[in-house]
Backbone as JSON Lines, residues from 0, in Angstrom:
{"i":0,"aa":"M","n":[19.96,-94.78,-19.93],"ca":[20.26,-94.21,-18.59],"c":[21.78,-93.92,-18.64]}
{"i":1,"aa":"A","n":[22.53,-94.82,-19.54],"ca":[24.04,-94.22,-19.13],"c":[24.3,-92.98,-19.79]}
{"i":2,"aa":"A","n":[23.42,-92.38,-20.96],"ca":[23.69,-91.0,-21.38],"c":[23.32,-90.08,-20.51]}
{"i":3,"aa":"L","n":[22.13,-90.59,-19.67],"ca":[21.74,-89.4,-18.62],"c":[22.77,-89.23,-17.75]}
{"i":4,"aa":"S","n":[23.39,-90.48,-16.98],"ca":[24.45,-90.24,-15.96],"c":[25.84,-89.72,-16.56]}
{"i":5,"aa":"Q","n":[25.77,-89.94,-17.8],"ca":[27.24,-89.27,-18.32],"c":[27.1,-87.88,-18.6]}
{"i":6,"aa":"C","n":[25.76,-87.5,-19.09],"ca":[25.37,-85.92,-19.14],"c":[25.52,-85.51,-17.97]}
{"i":7,"aa":"F","n":[25.02,-85.86,-16.65],"ca":[25.02,-85.21,-15.55],"c":[26.53,-85.04,-15.06]}
{"i":8,"aa":"A","n":[27.36,-86.3,-15.19],"ca":[28.86,-86.19,-14.67],"c":[29.29,-85.11,-15.27]}
{"i":9,"aa":"E","n":[29.35,-84.94,-16.73],"ca":[30.01,-83.85,-17.46],"c":[29.51,-82.35,-17.19]}
{"i":10,"aa":"R","n":[28.16,-82.38,-16.76],"ca":[27.71,-80.97,-16.0],"c":[28.02,-80.77,-14.54]}
{"i":11,"aa":"Y","n":[28.41,-81.88,-13.81],"ca":[28.84,-81.58,-12.53],"c":[30.11,-81.23,-12.37]}
{"i":12,"aa":"F","n":[30.91,-82.18,-13.35],"ca":[32.37,-81.87,-13.21],"c":[32.77,-80.67,-13.61]}
{"i":13,"aa":"A","n":[31.98,-79.97,-14.75],"ca":[32.44,-78.74,-15.37],"c":[32.01,-77.62,-14.32]}
{"i":14,"aa":"A","n":[31.06,-77.65,-13.3],"ca":[30.87,-76.84,-12.42],"c":[31.66,-76.96,-11.25]}
{"i":15,"aa":"H","n":[32.37,-78.03,-10.99],"ca":[33.23,-78.51,-9.93],"c":[34.6,-79.08,-10.55]}
{"i":16,"aa":"P","n":[35.49,-78.36,-11.16],"ca":[36.49,-78.86,-12.03],"c":[37.56,-79.72,-10.51]}
{"i":17,"aa":"E","n":[37.63,-79.31,-9.6],"ca":[38.5,-79.94,-8.5],"c":[38.03,-81.47,-8.29]}
{"i":18,"aa":"L","n":[36.64,-81.78,-8.59],"ca":[36.27,-83.21,-8.15],"c":[36.58,-83.73,-9.6]}
{"i":19,"aa":"A","n":[36.68,-83.38,-10.69],"ca":[36.98,-83.99,-11.91],"c":[38.41,-84.48,-11.84]}
{"i":20,"aa":"V","n":[39.29,-83.71,-11.29],"ca":[40.74,-83.97,-11.14],"c":[40.63,-84.97,-10.13]}
{"i":21,"aa":"W","n":[39.9,-84.95,-8.81],"ca":[39.92,-86.19,-7.92],"c":[39.32,-87.32,-8.47]}
{"i":22,"aa":"S","n":[38.61,-87.2,-9.05],"ca":[37.97,-88.64,-9.59],"c":[38.55,-89.29,-10.65]}
{"i":23,"aa":"E","n":[39.91,-88.7,-11.22],"ca":[40.75,-89.25,-12.39],"c":[41.42,-90.53,-11.84]}
{"i":24,"aa":"P","n":[41.48,-91.75,-12.37],"ca":[41.94,-93.09,-11.76],"c":[43.58,-92.81,-11.66]}
{"i":25,"aa":"L","n":[43.79,-93.61,-10.39],"ca":[45.37,-93.36,-9.9],"c":[46.06,-94.19,-10.81]}
{"i":26,"aa":"P","n":[47.42,-93.47,-11.15],"ca":[48.15,-94.2,-11.92],"c":[48.67,-95.46,-11.34]}
{"i":27,"aa":"P","n":[49.01,-96.61,-12.11],"ca":[49.29,-98.02,-11.52],"c":[50.19,-98.27,-10.39]}
{"i":28,"aa":"E","n":[51.4,-97.14,-10.59],"ca":[52.1,-97.24,-9.38],"c":[51.66,-96.5,-7.98]}
{"i":29,"aa":"Q","n":[50.61,-96.34,-8.01],"ca":[49.89,-95.87,-6.65],"c":[48.57,-96.58,-6.27]}
{"i":30,"aa":"W","n":[48.46,-97.93,-7.13],"ca":[47.63,-98.86,-6.49],"c":[48.03,-99.84,-5.47]}
{"i":31,"aa":"A","n":[46.97,-99.8,-4.66],"ca":[47.66,-100.96,-3.53],"c":[48.06,-102.2,-3.99]}
{"i":32,"aa":"K","n":[49.1,-102.49,-3.2],"ca":[49.64,-104.08,-3.26],"c":[49.2,-104.83,-2.35]}
{"i":33,"aa":"P","n":[48.77,-106.2,-3.02],"ca":[48.37,-107.29,-1.93],"c":[49.37,-107.67,-0.99]}
{"i":34,"aa":"S","n":[48.84,-107.83,0.33],"ca":[49.8,-108.35,1.29],"c":[50.55,-109.78,1.06]}
{"i":35,"aa":"E","n":[51.86,-109.55,1.84],"ca":[52.39,-111.0,1.27],"c":[51.54,-112.27,1.64]}
{"i":36,"aa":"R","n":[50.42,-111.98,2.92],"ca":[49.85,-113.11,3.27],"c":[48.64,-113.41,2.43]}
{"i":37,"aa":"L","n":[48.12,-112.18,1.79],"ca":[47.03,-112.62,0.95],"c":[47.78,-113.29,-0.23]}
{"i":38,"aa":"T","n":[49.03,-113.07,-0.85],"ca":[49.46,-113.48,-2.0],"c":[49.71,-115.0,-1.63]}
{"i":39,"aa":"R","n":[50.06,-115.32,-0.28],"ca":[50.16,-116.65,-0.1],"c":[49.18,-117.54,0.24]}
{"i":40,"aa":"C","n":[48.03,-116.86,0.56],"ca":[46.84,-117.51,0.54],"c":[46.24,-117.59,-0.82]}
{"i":41,"aa":"N","n":[46.22,-116.7,-1.7],"ca":[46.11,-117.06,-3.03],"c":[46.64,-118.12,-3.74]}
{"i":42,"aa":"Q","n":[48.15,-118.27,-3.37],"ca":[48.8,-119.54,-3.66],"c":[48.58,-120.81,-3.42]}
{"i":43,"aa":"L","n":[48.52,-120.9,-2.08],"ca":[47.61,-122.07,-1.72],"c":[46.58,-122.56,-1.86]}
{"i":44,"aa":"L","n":[45.38,-121.68,-2.22],"ca":[44.39,-121.78,-2.79],"c":[44.5,-122.52,-4.07]}
{"i":45,"aa":"A","n":[45.28,-121.95,-4.89],"ca":[45.53,-122.19,-6.29],"c":[45.77,-123.51,-6.48]}
{"i":46,"aa":"E","n":[47.08,-124.11,-5.5],"ca":[47.31,-125.22,-5.45],"c":[46.38,-126.43,-5.0]}
{"i":47,"aa":"Q","n":[45.12,-126.06,-3.98],"ca":[44.49,-126.86,-3.68],"c":[43.6,-126.99,-4.87]}
{"i":48,"aa":"Y","n":[43.19,-126.01,-5.49],"ca":[42.26,-126.17,-6.8],"c":[42.87,-127.21,-7.83]}
{"i":49,"aa":"A","n":[43.74,-127.0,-8.02],"ca":[44.59,-127.6,-9.02],"c":[44.54,-129.18,-8.53]}
{"i":50,"aa":"E","n":[44.56,-129.43,-7.27],"ca":[44.49,-130.71,-6.68],"c":[43.31,-131.33,-7.07]}
{"i":51,"aa":"G","n":[41.9,-130.59,-7.33],"ca":[40.78,-131.1,-7.29],"c":[39.79,-130.52,-6.27]}
{"i":52,"aa":"R","n":[40.15,-130.06,-5.3],"ca":[39.48,-129.65,-4.17],"c":[38.85,-128.15,-4.97]}
{"i":53,"aa":"N","n":[37.7,-127.88,-4.17],"ca":[36.88,-126.72,-4.55],"c":[36.32,-125.96,-3.15]}
{"i":54,"aa":"I","n":[36.01,-124.72,-3.41],"ca":[35.59,-124.01,-2.19],"c":[35.22,-124.85,-1.21]}
{"i":55,"aa":"F","n":[34.23,-125.77,-1.46],"ca":[33.63,-126.62,-0.12],"c":[34.29,-127.46,0.45]}
{"i":56,"aa":"T","n":[35.55,-127.95,-0.22],"ca":[36.09,-128.84,0.38],"c":[37.57,-128.55,0.8]}
{"i":57,"aa":"V","n":[38.11,-127.45,0.47],"ca":[39.4,-126.73,0.85],"c":[39.39,-126.55,2.49]}
{"i":58,"aa":"G","n":[38.23,-126.14,3.05],"ca":[38.55,-125.86,4.52],"c":[38.81,-124.11,4.57]}
{"i":59,"aa":"D","n":[39.19,-124.0,5.75],"ca":[39.75,-122.99,6.48],"c":[41.17,-122.56,6.12]}
{"i":60,"aa":"V","n":[41.32,-121.56,4.91],"ca":[42.61,-121.09,4.53],"c":[43.54,-120.85,5.57]}
{"i":61,"aa":"R","n":[43.36,-120.47,6.76],"ca":[44.11,-120.13,7.93],"c":[44.83,-121.65,8.33]}
{"i":62,"aa":"E","n":[44.08,-122.39,8.32],"ca":[44.84,-124.03,8.59],"c":[45.91,-124.15,7.05]}
{"i":63,"aa":"L","n":[45.63,-123.85,6.03],"ca":[46.63,-124.1,5.17],"c":[47.85,-123.26,5.63]}
{"i":64,"aa":"L","n":[47.59,-122.21,5.95],"ca":[48.68,-121.41,6.25],"c":[49.47,-121.92,7.88]}
{"i":65,"aa":"G","n":[49.02,-122.78,8.28],"ca":[49.28,-123.27,9.59],"c":[49.09,-122.54,10.79]}
{"i":66,"aa":"E","n":[48.36,-121.46,10.78],"ca":[47.5,-120.7,11.8],"c":[46.67,-121.55,12.68]}
{"i":67,"aa":"E","n":[46.94,-121.18,14.12],"ca":[45.47,-121.83,14.64],"c":[44.49,-120.81,14.71]}
{"i":68,"aa":"I","n":[43.5,-121.6,14.72],"ca":[41.94,-120.95,14.76],"c":[41.19,-120.94,16.1]}
{"i":69,"aa":"T","n":[41.25,-119.87,16.78],"ca":[41.15,-119.46,18.18],"c":[39.14,-119.72,17.99]}
{"i":70,"aa":"P","n":[38.91,-120.24,19.09],"ca":[37.4,-120.28,19.47],"c":[36.52,-118.91,18.86]}
{"i":71,"aa":"Q","n":[37.15,-117.7,19.37],"ca":[36.62,-116.58,19.04],"c":[36.46,-116.55,17.79]}
{"i":72,"aa":"A","n":[37.84,-116.76,16.81],"ca":[37.65,-116.42,15.66],"c":[36.6,-117.16,14.53]}
{"i":73,"aa":"A","n":[36.52,-118.91,15.36],"ca":[35.67,-119.62,14.71],"c":[34.18,-119.05,14.84]}
{"i":74,"aa":"Q","n":[33.83,-118.55,15.89],"ca":[32.54,-118.2,16.1],"c":[32.11,-116.89,15.55]}
{"i":75,"aa":"T","n":[33.16,-116.16,15.31],"ca":[33.03,-114.68,14.28],"c":[32.54,-115.39,12.93]}
{"i":76,"aa":"L","n":[33.11,-116.07,12.19],"ca":[32.91,-116.73,11.17],"c":[31.4,-117.49,10.9]}
{"i":77,"aa":"A","n":[31.06,-118.04,12.11],"ca":[29.59,-118.61,12.27],"c":[28.67,-117.82,12.05]}
{"i":78,"aa":"H","n":[28.8,-116.44,12.27],"ca":[27.58,-115.6,12.55],"c":[27.64,-114.9,11.03]}
């Protein structure tokens, strides 16, 4: 199956060279960077896991960040 999809891609890109260029991977300097909040969440979770907690016992990461969880936000997570 991989050979078939490879063959299709080669023929398609040969017919549409503009798409071949568009499909090239972005250079690393153009990659999206994680936000400061996401980086902080990852750090806090890593600390919790290092203390022996797991995904089921760590709780809501927003509490670790010191954020208030509104009833509306809690309800969104419940669904």
